[in-house]
N, C-alpha and C positions, 0 to 999 in steps of 0.2 A: 399127248394132248388130246382131250375129248371134249367136244362142245355138242350139246344136245338141246336143240330148240324144241318148244312146244307152245301151244296156245293158238295156233292158226285155225282158220275155219271160214265158213261162208257167213257173210254178214251184210245186211242191207246198207245202202248208202246212208250216210249220217250216223252210222252205228259205231261201236267200239270193240276193240280187242286188246288183250294184254298178252304179249308174247314174253316167254322166259327162255333163258339159256342157261342150262346147268354145266358148269365147267369143272373139269378134273384133269388130273395128271400134270398140273403145273401150279404154280403159286399165283392164283388168280388176282390177288390184290397188288401184284407187282407189274401188271400189264394194263395199258389202256385197251379198251374194247370198243367194238363197233357193230353196228346193224347194217347190213348190206341187203339190197333186193334186186331181183332180176324178174322183169316181166317177160312173158313169151316173146321171142323174136328180138329181144333188145339186150344190150349189155348190162353188166352190173351198175347199180346206182348205190353210192355210200349214202345212207339214209341219215345216220348220226353216230357220233363218236363221244366217248366219255374217258377221262383221265382216270388215274389209279384212285384217287380221293373223291372223285365226283364233282369237283369244283370247276372243271374245265370241260365244257360240253359245246359241241358243234352239231348243227342240223343242216341238212339240204333245204334249199329254199322251198322246195316242193312240199315239205312236210312241217316247216316252221310254224309254231303256233298250234298245231293239231297233234304232233307226237311229243312224248317225253321219254327220254332214255333215263335209266337209273341202274344202280348196282348195289347189291349187299355182299360186301366182301366177307362177312361172317358166314354166309351161305353160299358163297362161291356161285352166285347167281347174277346174271344180267337181264335187265327188263326193257321192254319197249311198250309203253301205254300209247295206243293209237286211238284217237278220238276223231269225230267228224269224217269218217272214212269215205273215200270217193272211189268210183270204179276204177280210176287210173291208179289206185293204190294196190290193185290186184297184181300179185308177184309171189314168187318164192322168197322168203326172207331167211337170211343167214346171220348167224352170229359169227363174228370174226375177232381173232386175237390181234390186237394192234390197230393202227389207223391206216387209212388209205395212203398207199405207197410203201408201207412197211408192215403189212399184215402177212402172217405166215400160216395161219391155221383158220379154217372155216368148218362150221358144222354141216350137217346134212340138208338143213333147211326145213322151214314150215310154211305150208301154203296158206296164203291169204286171198280169199276172193271176195270181192265187193260187187253185189249185183242185187237187183231187185227182182 
């Protein structure tokens, strides 16, 4: 199993970023997928999850209405569109196979920093 995140960076408050997660080594279309973030000094926060077909999506209250998760099973890729970014969104963002409670693999993470 390999999960490789990209797309992080430094952005001003109110800005946008799109994270990508390239998956390999398993049948991507057969697994629910998630985004998890961890801010400095804090525990992991499950940001969003999507089922295999993309029709069942969950968001943490902290990102609802601002973030959009999606997937392209033909490209084995998971996405997270992040709009209206806030300083409190600053964290290391991980792509994870599975949902909270039954996830078995995470990527190495991509750093997102929101600051003026």
